[in-house]
C-alpha positions in Angstrom: -2.0 26.2 29.9 1.3 27.1 28.2 3.8 24.7 27.5 7.0 25.4 26.0 9.7 22.9 24.6 12.8 22.8 22.6 11.0 20.5 19.8 7.5 19.6 19.2 6.4 16.0 17.7 2.9 15.5 16.7 2.3 12.3 15.8 3.6 9.1 17.9 4.2 6.6 15.1 7.4 5.4 13.9 8.2 8.6 12.2 7.2 10.6 15.3 8.7 8.2 17.9 12.4 7.5 16.2 12.7 11.3 15.9 11.5 12.1 19.5 14.3 9.6 20.7 17.0 10.7 18.5 16.3 14.6 19.7 15.8 13.6 23.2 19.5 13.0 23.5 20.2 16.8 23.6 16.6 18.5 23.3 13.6 18.7 25.5 10.9 16.9 23.4 6.9 17.2 23.6 5.5 14.1 21.9 1.8 14.6 21.2 -0.5 11.3 21.0 -4.2 11.5 19.8 -4.8 8.3 21.8 -2.4 6.1 23.5 1.2 6.3 22.5 0.6 2.5 20.9 -2.4 3.7 18.5 -0.9 4.4 15.4 -0.9 3.1 11.6 2.6 2.0 11.9 1.8 -0.3 14.7 -0.6 -2.2 12.3 2.1 -2.6 9.7 1.8 -6.0 9.1 4.7 -6.7 6.0 7.6 -5.1 6.9 10.9 -2.4 5.4 12.4 -2.9 2.1 16.1 -2.7 2.2 18.7 -4.1 0.2 20.3 -6.5 2.6 21.0 -9.6 0.3 24.1 -9.8 -1.9 21.9 -10.5 -4.9 19.9 -7.5 -4.9 20.9 -4.2 -5.7 20.2 -0.5 -4.8 19.9 -0.2 -8.6 17.0 -2.9 -8.6 15.2 -1.4 -5.5 15.3 2.1 -7.1 13.9 0.4 -10.7 11.2 -1.3 -8.8 10.3 1.7 -6.9 9.9 3.9 -9.9 8.4 1.6 -11.9 5.2 0.8 -9.2 5.4 4.7 -8.8 4.1 4.8 -12.8 7.7 7.2 -13.4 6.3 10.3 -11.4 9.0 9.4 -8.4 11.5 11.8 -7.6 14.6 10.1 -8.5 17.0 12.3 -6.1 14.8 11.6 -3.5 13.9 8.0 -4.1 18.0 7.4 -4.3 18.1 9.1 -1.3 15.7 6.9 0.8 17.3 3.2 -0.8 20.6 4.1 -0.1 20.0 4.8 3.6 18.1 2.0 4.5 20.8 -0.3 5.3 21.6 2.4 8.1 18.2 2.6 9.5 17.7 -0.9 9.7 20.7 -1.1 11.8 19.4 1.5 13.8 16.3 -0.4 14.9 18.4 -3.5 15.4 20.7 -1.6 17.9 17.2 -0.7 19.7 16.7 -4.3 19.8 14.1 -5.1 17.4 13.7 -9.2 16.8 13.7 -9.2 12.9 12.7 -12.9 12.0 16.0 -14.6 11.1 16.5 -18.0 9.0 19.4 -20.4 8.6 21.0 -17.8 6.1 20.6 -14.7 8.4 17.5 -12.4 8.3 14.6 -13.7 6.6 13.6 -11.5 3.6 10.3 -11.9 1.7 8.8 -10.4 -1.3 5.9 -8.5 -1.9 4.1 -7.2 -5.0 5.8 -5.0 -7.3 9.4 -5.9 -5.7 12.1 -7.9 -8.2 13.7 -9.7 -5.4 13.2 -10.7 -1.7 13.9 -7.6 0.1 11.5 -7.3 2.9 13.2 -7.7 6.2 10.2 -8.0 8.7 9.1 -9.5 12.1 6.7 -12.4 11.3 3.5 -10.8 10.2 3.6 -8.1 12.9 6.4 -5.8 12.3 5.1 -2.1 12.6 3.7 -4.1 16.0 7.4 -5.2 17.1 8.9 -2.2 16.5 6.4 0.2 17.8 6.3 -1.8 21.2 10.2 -1.5 21.5 10.1 2.1 20.4 7.1 3.2 23.0 8.6 1.6 25.8 11.5 4.0 25.5 9.8 6.6 24.5 8.3 6.3 27.9 11.2 5.9 30.0 13.2 8.6 28.4 13.6 11.8 30.6 14.0 14.4 28.1 10.4 13.2 26.2 7.0 14.7 27.7 4.3 12.7 26.4 1.1 14.1 25.7 -1.6 11.1 25.2 -5.0 11.5 24.3 -4.2 15.3 22.8 -5.3 16.5 19.6 -3.6 18.9 17.7 -6.0 21.5 16.5 -3.8 24.1 14.6 -0.1 25.4 14.4 0.8 28.6 15.7 2.6 30.8 13.0 4.1 34.0 13.0 1.0 35.0 10.2 -1.6 34.4 13.1 0.4 36.1 15.4 0.9 39.2 13.2 4.7 39.2 13.0 6.8 39.5 9.8 8.4 36.2 9.9 6.4 33.4 8.4 7.1 30.6 11.0 5.8 28.0 13.1 6.2 28.4 17.1 4.1 25.1 18.3 0.6 24.3 18.2 -2.6 24.3 19.9 -3.8 21.0 21.2 -7.1 19.8 22.8 -7.1 17.4 26.0 -9.5 14.9 25.2 -10.3 14.3 28.8 -10.3 17.6 30.4 -11.4 19.4 27.3 -8.6 22.2 28.0 -6.9 23.5 25.0 -3.1 23.9 25.6 -0.7 26.3 24.0 2.6 24.6 23.3 5.5 26.6 22.0 8.6 25.1 20.6 11.6 26.2 18.0 10.7 23.4 15.9 7.8 21.1 15.0 7.5 18.1 13.1 4.2 16.8 11.9 4.4 13.0 11.9 0.2 12.5 11.8 0.0 10.0 9.4 -2.5 9.5 6.4 -6.2 10.3 6.1 -7.6 6.8 5.6 -10.8 7.3 7.7 -11.9 10.0 4.9 -13.2 6.7 3.3 -16.0 4.4 4.4 -13.4 1.2 3.9 -10.1 1.4 5.3 -7.3 -0.8 6.6 -6.5 2.2 9.0 -6.8 3.1 12.6 -9.3 5.7 13.3 -6.7 7.9 14.3 -6.0 8.3 10.6 -7.8 11.6 9.8 -5.7 13.7 7.7 -4.7 16.0 10.9 -1.1 17.0 9.9 -2.0 17.6 6.2 -5.2 19.8 6.8 -3.5 21.8 9.9 0.0 22.5 7.2 -2.4 23.6 4.1 -4.1 25.8 6.6 -0.9 27.4 7.9 0.1 28.0 4.0 1.9 25.1 3.1 1.6 23.6 -0.3 0.3 19.8 -0.8 0.9 17.6 -3.7 -0.4 14.3 -5.3 -3.3 14.0 -2.9 -5.3 12.0 -5.9 -2.8 8.9 -5.0 -5.0 7.1 -2.5 -3.5 3.4 -2.3 -6.4 0.8 -2.1 -4.7 -2.1 -0.4 -6.2 -5.2 -2.6 -6.7 -7.5 0.5 -8.7 -6.2 3.6 -10.4 -9.3 5.5 -14.4 -9.4 4.4 -15.7 -10.4 7.6 -18.9 -8.5 9.4 -16.9 -8.7 13.0 -13.4 -7.9 11.4 -12.7 -4.2 11.1 -10.0 -2.8 9.2 -7.9 -6.2 9.6 -5.2 -6.2 6.8 -4.1 -9.6 5.0 -0.6 -8.8 4.4 0.9 -8.1 0.8 3.4 -11.0 1.8 0.8 -13.6 1.7 0.8 -12.9 -1.8 4.3 -12.7 -1.9 4.5 -16.4 -0.5 2.3 -18.3 -3.0 -1.2 -16.7 -2.4 -3.4 -16.7 -5.2 -6.2 -14.7 -5.7 -9.7 -16.8 -6.7 -13.5 -15.8 -7.8 -16.1 -17.9 -5.7 -16.0 -20.9 -8.0 -12.4 -21.0 -7.5 -11.1 -19.6 -10.8 -7.8 -17.5 -10.7 -8.4 -14.3 -12.5 -4.9 -12.1 -11.9 -3.5 -13.7 -14.9 -6.1 -12.1 -17.4 -5.5 -8.4 -15.9 -1.6 -8.4 -15.7 1.4 -10.9 -16.7 2.9 -10.4 -12.9 -0.5 -12.0 -11.9 -0.8 -11.6 -7.8 2.4 -10.1 -7.6 1.5 -7.2 -9.7 1.7 -3.4 -7.9 -1.1 -3.2 -5.7 -3.2 -0.4 -8.1 -3.2 -3.1 -10.5 -4.4 -5.7 -8.1 -7.1 -3.5 -6.9 -8.1 -2.3 -9.9 -8.5 -5.9 -10.9 -10.8 -7.0 -7.8 -12.7 -3.9 -8.3 -13.5 -4.7 -11.8 -14.4 -8.7 -11.0 -16.7 -7.6 -8.1 -18.5 -5.2 -10.1 -18.7 -7.3 -13.0 -20.1 -10.4 -11.3 -21.9 -8.5 -8.5 -19.8 -10.0 -5.5 -19.5 -8.9 -2.0 -15.6 -10.2 -1.9 -13.1 -12.6 -3.8 -11.1 -15.2 -2.1 -7.3 -15.1 -1.5 -6.1 -18.6 -1.1 -2.9 -19.6 0.5 -4.3 -23.1 1.7 -1.7 -25.4 -0.4 1.1 -24.0 2.0 1.9 -26.0 5.2 0.4 -25.2 8.2 3.6 -25.2 10.1 5.1 -22.6 7.5 1.7 -20.3 7.8 2.2 -20.7 11.3 5.9 -19.3 11.2 5.6 -16.8 8.6 1.9 -15.1 9.1 0.8 -16.3 13.4 -0.9 -13.1 13.7 -3.1 -13.4 10.5 -3.6 -17.1 10.8 -4.8 -16.5 14.4 -7.1 -13.8 13.8 -8.7 -15.6 10.9 -9.2 -18.7 12.9 -11.0 -16.7 15.6 -13.4 -15.8 13.0 -14.1 -19.3 11.9 -11.6 -19.1 8.8 -8.7 -21.6 8.9 -6.5 -20.4 6.3 -4.4 -23.6 5.9 -7.5 -25.4 4.7 -9.8 -22.6 3.0 -9.5 -19.4 1.0 -9.9 -16.0 3.0 -12.4 -13.2 1.8 -10.9 -10.3 0.9 -11.9 -6.9 -0.5 -9.9 -3.7 -1.4 -9.9 -0.8 1.3 -8.3 3.0 1.5 -4.9 2.1 2.6 -2.0 4.7 2.1 -2.0 8.2 1.4 0.8 8.6 -1.3 0.4 12.6 -1.6 0.8 15.3 1.7 2.9 18.3 2.9 5.6 19.1 0.3 8.8 18.4 2.0 12.5 18.5 0.8 15.5 16.1 1.5 16.0 17.6 4.7 11.8 17.1 5.8 11.6 20.8 6.1 7.9 22.3 4.6 7.5 25.6 3.1 7.2 27.2 6.9 10.5 28.0 8.5 10.6 25.9 11.9 8.2 23.0 10.2 9.0 19.8 9.1 7.0 16.8 8.3 7.9 13.0 8.0 5.9 9.7 7.2 2.8 9.3 5.7 1.7 13.0 6.0 4.5 14.2 3.6 4.8 14.0 -0.2 8.6 13.4 -0.5 8.6 12.2 -4.3 9.3 8.8 -2.9 6.0 7.2 -3.5 5.2 8.8 -7.0 1.9 7.5 -8.3 1.8 4.8 -6.1 3.7 3.4 -3.2 5.8 0.0 -3.6 5.1 -2.3 -0.7 7.0 -1.7 2.3 8.9 1.7 1.4 6.4 3.3 3.7 8.1 2.4 7.2 11.5 3.0 5.4 10.8 6.5 4.3 9.2 7.1 7.5 12.6 6.2 9.5 14.9 8.0 6.7 13.1 11.1 6.6 12.7 11.0 10.6 16.6 10.7 10.7 16.7 13.5 8.0 14.8 16.0 10.3 16.4 15.3 13.1 19.7 16.1 11.3 18.6 19.5 9.9 16.8 20.5 13.6 19.9 19.7 15.5 21.8 22.2 13.1 19.5 24.9 13.8 20.2 28.1 16.2 17.7 27.8 18.6 14.8 30.4 18.4 13.4 32.8 21.0 9.5 32.2 21.2 7.6 35.2 21.3 4.4 35.8 23.4 2.2 33.0 22.6 -1.4 33.7 23.2 -3.7 31.4 24.8 -6.7 29.7 23.3 -9.5 31.9 22.9 -13.1 30.2 23.8 -14.6 33.0 25.1 -17.3 33.3 22.3 -18.3 29.8 21.8 -20.7 27.8 23.7 -20.9 24.0 24.1 -22.5 22.0 21.2 -26.3 21.6 21.1 -26.3 18.8 18.9 -23.3 16.8 18.4 -25.4 14.0 16.2 -24.5 16.6 13.4 -21.0 15.9 13.4 -21.3 11.8 12.9 -24.2 12.4 10.5 -21.3 14.7 8.5 -18.6 12.1 9.3 -21.0 9.3 7.8 -22.0 11.3 4.7 -18.2 12.2 3.9 -17.0 8.6 4.0 -19.6 7.3 2.3 -19.7 9.7 -1.0 -15.7 9.8 -1.0 -15.8 5.7 -1.5 -18.9 6.0 -4.0 -17.2 9.0 -6.1 -13.5 9.0 -5.3 -12.8 5.4 -4.9 -10.8 3.2 -7.2 -12.3 4.2 -10.4 -13.5 7.5 -10.9 -14.9 9.8 -13.5 -15.1 13.6 -13.4 -18.7 13.7 -13.0 -18.1 11.8 -9.9 -15.5 13.9 -8.6 -17.9 17.0 -9.3 -20.9 15.8 -7.5 -18.0 14.9 -4.8 -16.7 18.2 -4.9 -20.3 19.7 -4.5 -20.9 17.9 -1.5 -17.7 18.9 0.0 -18.3 22.6 -0.3 -21.9 22.1 1.3 -20.3 20.1 4.2 -17.2 22.5 4.5 -20.0 25.4 5.1 -21.8 23.7 7.7 -18.6 22.4 9.4 -17.1 26.3 9.5 -20.2 27.7 11.2 -20.4 24.7 13.7 -16.4 25.3 14.4 -16.8 28.6 14.8 -19.8 28.8 17.4 -19.2 26.0 19.6 -16.6 24.8 21.9 -14.2 22.1 19.9 -14.1 18.8 20.5 -12.1 15.8 19.0 -14.6 14.6 17.1 -15.2 18.5 15.7 -11.5 18.7 15.0 -11.3 15.2 13.2 -14.2 16.3 10.8 -12.9 19.6 10.2 -9.9 18.1 9.1 -11.3 15.2 7.2 -13.6 17.7 5.2 -10.5 19.6 4.1 -8.4 16.2 3.2 -11.4 15.1 0.9 -11.1 18.6 -0.8 -7.6 18.5 -1.3 -8.2 15.1 -2.8 -10.7 16.2 -5.1 -9.1 19.0 -6.1 -5.7 17.3 -7.2 -7.9 14.5 -8.8 -9.8 17.0 -11.1 -6.4 18.4 -12.1 -4.9 15.1 -13.1 -6.5 14.5 -16.9 -4.9 11.3 -17.4 -5.0 7.8 -15.7 -1.5 7.2 -13.9 -0.8 4.7 -11.0 -3.5 4.8 -8.3 -5.6 7.7 -9.9 -7.7 5.9 -12.8 -9.9 7.9 -14.6 -12.6 6.5 -17.3 -12.6 9.8 -18.9 -8.8 9.8 -19.2 -8.0 6.4 -19.5 -4.6 6.8 -21.1 -1.2 7.8 -19.5 0.4 11.2 -21.0 4.0 10.8 -22.0 5.4 13.2 -19.0 4.9 12.7 -15.3 4.0 16.1 -13.8 2.7 16.5 -9.9 -0.6 17.8 -9.1 0.5 20.6 -6.5 -1.8 22.9 -4.6 -1.1 26.2 -3.0 -3.3 28.4 -1.1 -3.9 31.9 -2.7 -2.1 35.1 -0.7 -4.4 36.2 2.1 -5.0 39.8 1.2 -4.4 42.2 4.3 -7.5 44.3 5.4 
């Protein structure tokens, strides 16, 4: 089957849905969602959206906090662009009907680690879910948006692959996970909004959909990527055998929660003057240090000194989820561990969300805009999604319509059904475990080289499998994960310093000049 749209949006999180709604006023939009529209990392975001909304705060302070947290690797122009546009995109969400939490002074603003002021607007502790619910309903109802749920993009269709002179993106191939059919989807412009790659690690706060698909597809198509070594580990993921990937929001520490050892002793004051309000990389390393030093399975986050009414008002979801697991956070501390949380690097884009390939844009966690530098400041992620989705839309609508060439259908004539699907799950488990062990919070060159060796072996095995057997959802994700892992390790080996989220025991000092780690695919030789 061949489908044609004006615009193809790959990914159904905040970046993808907000772009689709803006574009659909004048364009026919195809929106690919790997699972249901509601299943995205955006919907899991608890904290909120950072924006200067208080008269006591300032744009300059938000910029300063972002660059400090990012270990001075941030692009100053991009940082200012995003932060200066924050109020406008918040206003757009309010227009859509997002019910941000209010208090007697107006909107309630909370404070999170790394922020010098209260500037995080939120909907209790389920901001992402509240925003996603409203946008999802609007997307489903819009006559100009065709939603392809339970479809996974396989690869981009580019001029290179079609043997054309122009290196341009013309859409993508996508697998219908229910029927097994591969669709050819043509579009004048394509937006990648597929999210990050947290599932490359054994422990993550991300949903199962976060498998680096957009980054991997863009790399295979010829886009540059940068700063993939900067994987943010959220310090406080709930440690419980029945709690899969449940995040304890940064805002809990922002409202006064303390990190403690099993005997009740606070430890953050020994690691950083900002204590529990230090940026995430500092807190995650401190927890990792204490756990390894003392042989602990977890540490504890204690907010039991706050009244239960306060917790019910500000953290109803966290309170309810913990109670369901037998933890009353008003009476006892919460067991927590760090977990892979956010991919700060990705596909290189400019201020208009354009990639290296004409007709291809990227927004959200899959992109590397320069906003986050070496460490994302809390609650800047949803902000980046909104601002760059808007920037992409503005640029797309200013482009002349492109006539699509003949697009070939997916060729599955020389492949067979897989004979041993267990190979996929075994490779997936192996990859995630050695990435956690060797490319985690604290790294060494030797560990990175071990990981690289294993990645090369897995890559050969997966490529052979991919070439000979019919594609499946799990195989596509595994192929993308192992490529994303390779990009992470290659960037990490390039960085001979410790900066932000990348901490190397072999290079513990930070170099005087901040530089991006940039990867570019070698040019293909024409046969």
